[in-house]
KEKE-3310 file (N, C-alpha, C; in steps of 0.2 Angstrom, whole numbers, plus 5000, padded with zeros to 4 digits):
npx = (4731:4736:4731:4731:4715:4716:4706:4695:4683:4678:4672:4676:4686:4676:4670:4682:4688:4674:4681:4690:4688:4682:4691:4706:4712:4706:4712:4704:4704:4706:4698:4692:4685:4692:4706:4716:4719:4729:4732:4738:4747:4761:4765:4751:4757:4768:4762:4751:4756:4764:4755:4748:4753:4766:4763:4754:4751:4749:4734:4728:4713:4713:4715:4718:4710:4711:4695:4700:4701:4712:4714:4713:4712:4718:4727:4729:4723:4728:4741:4735:4731:4744:4750:4739:4733:4746:4759:4758:4757:4767:4774:4766:4771:4784:4787:4776:4786:4795:4792:4784:4781:4791:4793:4780:4768:4761:4748:4740:4729:4727:4723:4712:4709:4701:4694:4701:4693:4689:4698:4704:4716:4725:4725:4724:4743:4745:4740:4748:4758:4758:4761:4771:4781:4778:4779:4797:4797:4796:4811:4817:4813:4818:4819:4809:4800:4785:4778:4760:4750:4731:4722:4707:4693:4679:4672:4654:4646:4651:4648:4633:4633:4632:4623:4623:4622:4628:4632:4641:4653:4664:4659:4661:4666:4671:4681:4688:4691:4704:4711:4714:4718:4730:4737:4736:4745:4759:4764:4762:4770:4775:4766:4754:4737:4722:4706:4691:4682:4692:4700:4694)
npy = (4805:4794:4779:4763:4753:4730:4721:4728:4726:4718:4710:4715:4722:4733:4738:4744:4754:4764:4769:4774:4782:4798:4803:4802:4798:4784:4773:4761:4744:4726:4710:4714:4730:4747:4747:4736:4715:4702:4691:4680:4681:4686:4699:4706:4710:4719:4728:4733:4743:4750:4757:4766:4779:4787:4785:4782:4771:4755:4741:4726:4718:4706:4688:4673:4656:4642:4631:4614:4598:4587:4578:4577:4572:4582:4592:4604:4612:4617:4623:4633:4643:4645:4653:4663:4667:4667:4670:4681:4690:4691:4694:4707:4715:4714:4721:4736:4740:4747:4757:4764:4778:4785:4783:4778:4763:4744:4737:4721:4706:4695:4676:4670:4659:4657:4642:4626:4618:4605:4605:4615:4615:4618:4630:4638:4636:4646:4659:4659:4658:4669:4681:4678:4680:4698:4701:4695:4706:4718:4721:4727:4735:4747:4767:4770:4763:4752:4738:4733:4717:4714:4703:4696:4688:4676:4684:4695:4696:4688:4680:4678:4677:4666:4659:4658:4659:4675:4680:4678:4683:4694:4711:4722:4733:4735:4729:4733:4747:4743:4741:4753:4758:4754:4758:4774:4775:4779:4771:4756:4744:4730:4724:4712:4714:4710:4712:4715:4698:4688:4692:4684)
npz = (4950:4938:4935:4930:4927:4929:4921:4925:4920:4928:4944:4955:4949:4944:4954:4963:4951:4951:4966:4965:4959:4958:4960:4954:4939:4927:4920:4908:4906:4901:4894:4884:4879:4876:4879:4879:4884:4892:4902:4902:4891:4886:4876:4878:4888:4885:4876:4883:4891:4882:4871:4883:4894:4908:4919:4934:4943:4946:4946:4946:4943:4937:4933:4934:4942:4944:4955:4954:4957:4965:4957:4948:4927:4920:4915:4910:4918:4930:4922:4916:4930:4934:4919:4923:4932:4945:4934:4925:4934:4938:4928:4926:4933:4931:4918:4921:4930:4923:4919:4926:4935:4946:4963:4963:4960:4960:4964:4969:4964:4976:4987:4999:5006:5018:5025:5019:5003:4995:4982:4979:4981:4971:4968:4985:4981:4972:4977:4988:4982:4974:4984:4994:4983:4982:4994:4993:4980:4982:4989:4979:4971:4959:4963:4974:4970:4978:4979:4983:4986:4986:4997:4993:5003:5000:4988:4991:4980:4972:4975:4976:4962:4960:4966:4979:5001:5001:5017:5024:5016:5010:5002:4986:4986:4999:4998:4988:4994:5001:4991:4986:4997:4997:4988:4986:4998:5003:5014:5012:5009:5001:5007:5012:5011:5014:5015:5024:5026:5024:5036:5043)
capx = (4736:4734:4731:4725:4714:4717:4702:4691:4672:4676:4667:4683:4687:4672:4670:4690:4687:4673:4683:4696:4687:4682:4702:4710:4715:4706:4713:4702:4711:4702:4696:4685:4684:4699:4713:4711:4723:4730:4737:4744:4751:4767:4764:4749:4759:4772:4756:4746:4759:4765:4750:4748:4762:4765:4755:4757:4751:4742:4731:4727:4711:4715:4721:4709:4715:4703:4696:4704:4703:4722:4715:4709:4717:4718:4734:4728:4719:4734:4745:4731:4731:4751:4750:4737:4737:4751:4765:4757:4755:4772:4777:4763:4776:4791:4786:4778:4794:4801:4783:4780:4782:4798:4787:4774:4765:4759:4744:4742:4726:4727:4715:4717:4704:4700:4696:4700:4689:4689:4698:4707:4726:4732:4722:4732:4748:4745:4741:4754:4764:4762:4763:4779:4785:4776:4786:4803:4798:4796:4814:4822:4813:4817:4818:4802:4792:4778:4774:4758:4742:4724:4719:4702:4690:4673:4668:4647:4640:4651:4644:4625:4631:4634:4618:4626:4623:4633:4632:4649:4657:4665:4656:4668:4666:4673:4687:4692:4697:4711:4715:4716:4722:4734:4738:4739:4747:4768:4770:4763:4777:4778:4759:4745:4732:4718:4699:4684:4678:4698:4705:4690)
capy = (4799:4790:4775:4756:4744:4728:4717:4734:4722:4709:4712:4719:4729:4737:4743:4750:4758:4767:4769:4778:4787:4803:4808:4801:4796:4778:4768:4754:4739:4718:4706:4720:4736:4753:4747:4724:4717:4695:4693:4676:4684:4690:4701:4711:4716:4724:4730:4738:4751:4751:4761:4770:4780:4793:4782:4780:4765:4748:4739:4721:4711:4701:4679:4667:4650:4635:4625:4609:4590:4586:4569:4580:4572:4588:4596:4613:4618:4618:4629:4639:4645:4645:4659:4671:4671:4669:4672:4683:4696:4693:4697:4713:4719:4714:4727:4740:4743:4749:4760:4769:4785:4788:4782:4774:4756:4741:4731:4716:4701:4689:4677:4668:4652:4656:4636:4625:4615:4599:4606:4622:4614:4624:4638:4638:4632:4651:4665:4659:4659:4675:4682:4678:4684:4701:4701:4697:4707:4725:4721:4725:4737:4756:4771:4772:4760:4748:4730:4725:4714:4713:4698:4697:4681:4678:4692:4694:4699:4682:4671:4679:4677:4658:4660:4655:4666:4682:4683:4675:4686:4704:4716:4722:4739:4732:4725:4739:4752:4739:4742:4760:4761:4752:4765:4782:4775:4775:4766:4750:4739:4724:4720:4710:4714:4706:4713:4709:4690:4686:4691:4682)
capz = (4951:4932:4938:4928:4934:4925:4924:4926:4919:4934:4952:4960:4945:4944:4959:4961:4946:4958:4972:4962:4947:4959:4965:4951:4930:4931:4914:4913:4906:4903:4887:4881:4876:4872:4879:4879:4891:4893:4908:4903:4884:4888:4872:4878:4893:4884:4872:4886:4895:4874:4873:4894:4895:4911:4925:4941:4945:4940:4949:4943:4947:4934:4931:4939:4946:4942:4956:4950:4963:4961:4953:4936:4919:4915:4918:4907:4926:4937:4919:4917:4934:4933:4919:4920:4940:4943:4931:4924:4936:4938:4922:4924:4938:4929:4914:4927:4937:4919:4913:4929:4938:4954:4966:4958:4965:4958:4966:4963:4968:4977:4988:5006:5009:5027:5027:5013:5003:4989:4974:4983:4984:4969:4973:4988:4982:4967:4982:4994:4978:4974:4988:4992:4977:4983:5000:4992:4974:4986:4994:4976:4965:4958:4961:4978:4969:4978:4979:4985:4984:4992:4995:5001:5004:4995:4990:4990:4975:4968:4979:4977:4957:4959:4970:4982:5001:5003:5023:5024:5009:5011:4999:4986:4988:5006:4994:4982:4997:5000:4987:4988:5006:4995:4981:4992:5006:5001:5018:5013:5003:5001:5010:5011:5015:5018:5021:5030:5030:5024:5042:5054)
cpx = (4735:4736:4728:4725:4714:4714:4695:4684:4673:4671:4672:4684:4685:4668:4676:4690:4682:4676:4687:4690:4686:4689:4706:4710:4715:4710:4711:4704:4706:4702:4695:4690:4691:4703:4713:4721:4724:4733:4741:4747:4755:4766:4759:4747:4760:4765:4751:4750:4764:4761:4745:4753:4758:4759:4760:4758:4748:4741:4727:4719:4708:4716:4713:4715:4708:4704:4696:4706:4709:4719:4712:4713:4721:4724:4735:4726:4724:4738:4741:4733:4738:4750:4746:4736:4742:4758:4763:4753:4761:4776:4772:4769:4781:4789:4784:4782:4797:4795:4785:4785:4788:4790:4779:4770:4761:4753:4744:4733:4727:4721:4718:4704:4703:4699:4693:4695:4692:4689:4701:4715:4726:4728:4727:4737:4751:4745:4745:4760:4767:4762:4768:4782:4784:4781:4793:4804:4802:4802:4818:4819:4816:4816:4810:4798:4789:4776:4768:4750:4739:4722:4712:4700:4683:4671:4661:4644:4646:4651:4635:4625:4631:4627:4617:4622:4628:4634:4637:4655:4657:4663:4662:4668:4671:4682:4689:4692:4703:4716:4717:4718:4732:4743:4740:4741:4757:4767:4770:4765:4776:4772:4757:4741:4725:4710:4695:4685:4689:4702:4701:4692)
cpy = (4798:4782:4766:4751:4740:4722:4719:4731:4722:4711:4716:4722:4736:4741:4747:4753:4765:4771:4772:4783:4796:4809:4805:4798:4789:4777:4763:4746:4729:4717:4712:4725:4738:4749:4737:4724:4707:4695:4682:4674:4690:4698:4709:4712:4723:4728:4735:4747:4754:4761:4767:4770:4785:4788:4779:4775:4760:4743:4733:4717:4708:4694:4677:4659:4647:4630:4618:4603:4588:4580:4568:4577:4577:4594:4607:4616:4618:4625:4634:4646:4651:4654:4661:4673:4676:4673:4677:4688:4696:4697:4705:4717:4721:4719:4734:4745:4748:4757:4767:4774:4783:4787:4779:4765:4750:4736:4726:4711:4693:4684:4670:4664:4650:4647:4629:4618:4609:4603:4617:4620:4618:4629:4643:4643:4642:4656:4665:4660:4667:4684:4686:4681:4695:4705:4704:4704:4716:4727:4727:4729:4745:4759:4775:4767:4754:4745:4731:4722:4714:4705:4696:4688:4678:4683:4692:4694:4692:4680:4671:4677:4672:4656:4656:4660:4668:4681:4683:4679:4694:4708:4722:4730:4741:4732:4731:4748:4752:4738:4751:4763:4757:4756:4769:4781:4774:4772:4760:4748:4733:4718:4716:4710:4712:4708:4712:4700:4687:4684:4688:4678)
cpz = (4944:4937:4930:4931:4926:4926:4929:4925:4926:4940:4955:4958:4947:4950:4964:4959:4949:4962:4971:4956:4951:4960:4959:4942:4932:4921:4911:4906:4904:4896:4883:4880:4874:4872:4884:4882:4891:4895:4905:4895:4887:4883:4873:4881:4889:4880:4875:4887:4886:4873:4878:4893:4903:4917:4932:4945:4942:4945:4943:4948:4944:4935:4937:4938:4946:4947:4954:4958:4959:4957:4948:4934:4920:4919:4915:4916:4928:4926:4918:4921:4936:4929:4917:4927:4940:4943:4928:4927:4942:4937:4924:4929:4936:4925:4918:4928:4928:4918:4918:4932:4943:4961:4966:4962:4959:4966:4961:4967:4969:4980:4993:5008:5019:5030:5019:5011:4995:4983:4976:4982:4979:4966:4977:4988:4975:4971:4985:4988:4975:4979:4995:4990:4977:4989:5000:4985:4979:4987:4987:4969:4968:4963:4965:4976:4972:4976:4982:4986:4990:4992:5000:4999:4998:4994:4987:4986:4971:4971:4977:4966:4958:4964:4973:4992:5001:5009:5020:5018:5011:5002:4995:4985:4994:5004:4989:4989:5002:4997:4983:4990:5000:4989:4983:4997:5005:5004:5017:5009:5003:5007:5006:5012:5013:5023:5022:5028:5031:5030:5047:5056)
residu = (MET:LYS:ILE:ILE:VAL:VAL:GLY:ALA:SER:GLY:THR:ILE:GLY:THR:ALA:VAL:VAL:ALA:ALA:LEU:ALA:ALA:ASN:HIS:GLU:VAL:VAL:ARG:ALA:GLY:ARG:ARG:GLY:PRO:VAL:ARG:VAL:ASP:MET:ALA:ASP:ALA:ALA:SER:LEU:ASP:ALA:LEU:PHE:ALA:SER:VAL:SER:ASP:VAL:ASP:ALA:VAL:ILE:CYS:CYS:ALA:GLY:SER:GLY:ARG:LEU:ALA:PRO:LEU:THR:THR:ASP:SER:ASP:GLU:ASP:TYR:THR:HIS:GLY:LEU:HIS:SER:LYS:LEU:LEU:GLY:GLN:VAL:HIS:LEU:VAL:ARG:ARG:ALA:VAL:ARG:HIS:LEU:ARG:ASP:GLY:GLY:SER:VAL:THR:LEU:THR:SER:GLY:THR:PHE:THR:ARG:PRO:THR:PRO:GLY:SER:ALA:PHE:GLY:ALA:LEU:VAL:ASN:THR:GLY:LEU:GLU:ALA:PHE:VAL:ARG:ALA:ALA:ALA:THR:GLU:LEU:PRO:ARG:GLY:LEU:ARG:VAL:ASN:ALA:VAL:SER:PRO:GLY:TRP:VAL:ARG:GLU:THR:LEU:GLU:GLY:MET:GLY:LEU:ASP:GLY:ALA:ASP:GLY:THR:PRO:ALA:ALA:GLU:VAL:ALA:ARG:ALA:PHE:VAL:HIS:ALA:VAL:GLU:SER:PRO:ALA:VAL:ARG:GLY:GLN:VAL:LEU:ARG:PRO:GLY:SER:ALA:SER:ARG)
# end
């Protein structure tokens, strides 16, 4: 299959590319590199599909939502996550539907807060909204197209990069296997896959 991985240079994206590379043609897309895309910019999404044709699947490992307390004075802390992680991925699906080959798929990235912490309320809102979108959108897609999401908890390498104990995190390679399963399994549609520690 020909698969676009958006956010291919990030921790999860790098692991996803590595997991797919042996059996698929992978197109790496991100804010840097030859195939550029900005999840908060609709025109950038249009340009992505104008530059890459004959696509079987799209995986999105990009889009971020900031941890921000409810008492923050900055609306930007909240609108950033809406435009990038939530609406960005919604618009990615809407555009992918027009370009994917029959039977193709889009796999998005959500996130799981197993134990809510201060600053996580907005992230929980974005992730829950995205997961509800996946379940509902799956009923509307034409031509045998599929949409799913992978919803990991903390990723081990991310925790370690923050100087924290990575023991409670899920290895990026394990998260990547969930993306591969979503892409390669025709029966998986409208589902939210929760790898590793996200299901504990």
